C-alpha positions in Angstrom: -84.4 -2.7 68.4 -86.4 -1.9 65.3 -89.1 0.8 65.5 -92.7 -0.3 64.9 -95.0 1.5 62.5 -98.7 0.4 62.4 -100.4 1.1 59.1 -103.8 2.8 59.3 -105.5 -0.5 58.6 -103.7 -2.3 61.4 -104.5 0.6 63.8 -108.2 0.3 62.9 -108.2 -3.5 63.3 -106.6 -3.2 66.8 -109.3 -0.6 67.7 -112.1 -2.7 66.4 -110.9 -5.8 68.2 -110.4 -3.9 71.5 -114.0 -2.5 71.2 -115.4 -6.0 70.5 -113.6 -7.7 73.4 -114.3 -4.9 75.8 -118.1 -5.1 74.9 -118.1 -8.8 75.6 -116.3 -8.6 79.0 -115.0 -5.5 80.7 -111.2 -5.7 81.0 -110.8 -8.3 78.1 -110.1 -5.5 75.6 -107.4 -4.2 77.9 -105.9 -7.7 78.1 -106.0 -7.8 74.3 -104.2 -4.5 74.0 -101.5 -5.7 76.5 -100.9 -8.8 74.4 -100.7 -6.7 71.2 -98.1 -4.5 72.9 -96.1 -7.5 74.0 -96.0 -8.9 70.5 -95.0 -5.6 69.0 -92.1 -5.4 71.5 -91.0 -9.0 70.7 -91.2 -8.3 67.0 -89.2 -5.1 67.3 -86.6 -6.9 69.3 -86.2 -9.7 66.7 -88.3 -9.2 63.6 -87.1 -12.3 61.9 -88.2 -14.7 64.7 -91.4 -15.4 62.9 -91.4 -17.0 59.4 -91.8 -15.1 56.2 -94.5 -16.0 53.8 -96.0 -14.8 50.6 -92.8 -14.6 48.5 -90.8 -13.9 51.6 -92.3 -10.4 51.8 -94.5 -10.7 54.9 -93.9 -12.2 58.3 -96.7 -13.7 60.3 -96.8 -13.9 64.1 -99.7 -15.9 65.5 -100.9 -14.5 68.8 -101.5 -16.8 71.8 -104.9 -16.7 73.5 -106.5 -14.4 70.9 -107.2 -15.6 67.4 -105.1 -13.0 65.5 -102.0 -12.9 63.3 -99.7 -9.9 63.3 -98.8 -9.5 59.7 -95.7 -7.3 59.0 -92.7 -6.6 56.8 -89.3 -5.4 57.7 -87.3 -2.5 56.2 -83.9 -3.5 57.3 -82.1 -0.4 56.0 -84.3 1.9 58.1 -84.7 -0.6 60.9 -88.5 -0.3 60.8 -91.1 -2.9 61.1 -94.3 -2.0 59.3 -97.4 -3.8 60.7 -99.8 -4.2 57.8 -102.6 -6.0 59.6 -103.9 -7.6 62.8 -105.6 -10.4 61.0 -108.4 -12.5 62.6 -107.8 -16.1 61.8 -111.4 -16.7 60.7 -110.9 -14.4 57.7 -109.6 -15.5 54.3 -105.8 -15.0 53.9 -106.2 -13.2 50.7 -107.7 -10.3 52.6 -104.4 -9.1 54.2 
């Protein structure tokens, strides 16, 4: 199992999305956080299950239900997954 490290930007994106969903419908933000946690566990268990892109440096895991991509890279030597962004699919990809 690889450990997971969210970069500051990714942490802020999770917080912002939670706040937005919770303001729209109480409890929806919690469902969003639960799904993010589920994805982080899956990624930590098998970080190579999602394809690499962008010169094979970044992996992208599309979330179900919520329109987000978990963007990350793997440090195999230290067994750490670094989550760079929780990227909303309506944004331009160059903004990772």
